[in-house]
C-alpha positions in Angstrom: 120.8 84.2 99.6 116.9 84.1 100.9 114.5 86.1 98.8 113.7 89.3 100.6 110.4 90.0 101.8 108.6 93.2 102.3 106.9 94.1 105.5 103.9 96.5 104.9 102.2 98.0 108.0 98.9 99.2 107.3 96.4 101.5 109.7 93.1 100.9 109.3 89.7 100.9 110.8 86.9 98.3 110.1 84.0 101.0 109.4 86.4 102.8 106.7 85.4 101.8 103.3 88.8 102.8 101.6 90.3 100.4 104.0 88.4 97.6 103.1 89.1 98.4 99.4 92.9 98.6 100.3 92.5 95.2 102.1 91.3 93.5 99.2 93.8 94.7 97.2 96.7 93.4 100.1 94.9 90.0 100.0 95.6 89.9 96.3 99.2 91.1 96.9 100.0 88.4 99.5 99.2 85.8 96.9 101.7 87.1 94.2 104.6 88.7 96.0 106.7 88.0 99.2 105.1 90.5 101.7 104.3 90.4 105.3 101.2 92.7 106.0 100.9 93.9 109.8 97.5 95.3 110.5 97.5 98.4 113.1 94.7 99.9 114.9 93.2 103.2 113.9 90.0 104.6 115.1 88.0 107.0 112.6 85.5 108.1 115.2 86.9 107.4 118.9 84.3 107.3 121.8 83.5 110.6 123.0 83.9 112.4 119.6 81.8 115.4 119.0 78.5 114.5 117.2 78.6 114.2 113.2 77.0 117.2 111.8 73.9 116.5 109.6 75.8 118.4 106.7 78.9 115.7 107.1 76.4 112.8 107.2 74.5 114.3 103.9 77.8 114.7 102.4 78.8 110.9 103.1 75.4 109.8 102.0 75.7 111.8 98.7 79.1 110.0 97.9 77.9 106.5 98.4 76.7 105.9 94.6 80.5 107.1 93.7 82.1 104.8 96.2 79.7 101.7 95.6 80.4 102.0 91.7 84.1 102.4 92.4 84.2 99.2 94.5 82.3 97.4 91.6 84.3 98.7 88.9 87.7 98.5 89.9 87.6 96.1 92.9 85.0 93.7 91.8 83.0 94.3 95.2 79.4 94.7 95.8 79.2 96.9 98.9 76.6 96.4 101.4 77.5 98.2 104.5 76.7 97.5 107.8 75.1 99.7 110.4 76.5 103.6 110.2 78.1 104.9 113.3 79.5 102.0 114.8 81.9 101.8 118.0 84.8 99.7 116.2 86.9 99.9 119.4 85.8 96.3 120.4 86.5 94.9 117.1 89.8 96.5 116.9 90.7 95.0 120.4 89.5 91.5 119.4 91.7 91.9 116.5 94.9 92.1 118.9 93.5 88.8 120.8 92.9 87.1 117.2 96.9 87.9 116.4 98.0 86.5 119.9 96.2 83.5 119.1 97.5 83.0 115.4 94.3 84.1 113.5 94.9 87.8 112.9 94.8 87.5 109.3 91.5 85.1 109.1 90.0 87.5 111.7 90.6 90.9 110.0 89.4 89.4 106.6 86.1 87.8 108.2 85.3 91.6 110.0 85.9 93.4 106.8 83.7 91.2 104.6 81.1 91.1 107.6 80.7 94.6 107.8 80.8 95.8 104.2 79.6 92.9 102.3 77.2 91.3 104.3 75.9 94.3 106.5 76.4 92.9 109.7 76.7 95.1 113.2 80.4 94.5 114.0 79.7 97.0 117.2 77.4 94.0 118.8 79.3 91.7 121.1 77.1 88.9 120.0 78.0 89.4 116.4 81.9 89.7 117.2 81.7 86.6 119.4 80.2 84.8 116.4 82.5 85.8 114.1 85.4 85.0 116.4 84.0 81.4 116.5 84.2 81.4 112.6 87.7 81.7 112.5 88.5 79.2 115.4 88.6 81.3 118.4 87.1 80.3 121.7 84.0 82.5 122.5 84.1 83.0 125.9 88.0 83.5 126.0 87.6 86.1 123.0 84.7 88.2 124.6 86.7 88.2 128.0 89.8 89.9 125.8 87.4 92.5 124.7 87.6 93.9 128.1 91.1 93.1 128.9 93.3 95.8 129.4 96.4 94.5 127.9 94.9 94.1 124.3 93.0 97.4 124.9 96.6 99.0 125.4 98.0 97.3 122.2 95.1 99.2 120.2 95.9 102.5 122.1 99.6 102.1 121.3 98.6 101.9 117.2 96.7 104.8 117.4 99.3 106.8 119.5 102.1 105.4 117.1 99.9 106.7 114.1 99.4 110.0 115.5 103.3 110.1 116.2 104.0 109.2 112.2 101.6 112.4 111.4 98.8 109.9 109.8 95.7 111.7 109.8 93.6 109.2 107.8 93.3 105.8 106.6 94.2 103.4 105.1 97.9 104.3 105.4 100.5 101.9 104.4 103.9 101.9 105.0 106.4 99.6 103.1 109.6 98.7 104.6 109.6 101.6 106.7 110.7 103.5 103.5 107.5 104.5 101.5 103.8 105.8 102.5 101.0 105.1 100.4 97.8 106.5 101.6 94.2 105.7 100.4 92.7 103.0 98.9 95.1 102.3 96.1 94.5 99.6 93.6 96.5 96.4 93.2 99.1 97.6 90.3 100.1 100.5 92.7 100.8 98.4 95.3 102.7 95.7 93.0 104.8 98.8 91.9 105.7 100.0 95.4 106.5 96.0 96.7 108.6 95.8 93.2 110.5 98.6 93.8 111.3 97.7 97.8 112.2 94.2 96.7 114.9 95.7 94.1 116.2 98.2 96.7 116.6 95.3 99.1 118.3 93.1 96.7 120.5 96.0 95.9 121.4 96.7 99.4 122.3 92.7 100.0 124.2 92.5 97.2 
């Protein structure tokens, strides 16, 4: 009998710090357990969203030291955030093209680290083009894909599916269509969920 694998569907946005932390835990999980991670798009602030209030922005700034300390202490990451308030839609559209070319995982990693560790502006198409090239994509084909309706539609389908599932925040991790884990949970929590699903799959296959 072949060893079962656990599919993990993850809704996230590139400008979400908790998504970056969850992504780092998932990378570790991919190295230790038989899991297949599938990334889905979610826009924290879609185009046309009402302007962010000064109070809300101040609260984000106020919470930054706690977030950075948590990233350092629990995840071993020194955050260095890119420009605030970027439009993440082009980056998400580009992810669909990268997936179609077989480099979706490398693209996701590159963009997350570019924004959260190297403070790069991933809302800038020239920056996105450079990052696409770094994971093996052809620049002009990638930049053309950012305006291709088929890839934009795939992003919208992810967003709509999140809405249908009642997901109102990210990251949201769905393990084998069985369990939903919300937020940036540390690696041991993901291990526990994975091993629970694996045990259930083995039992069902017995």
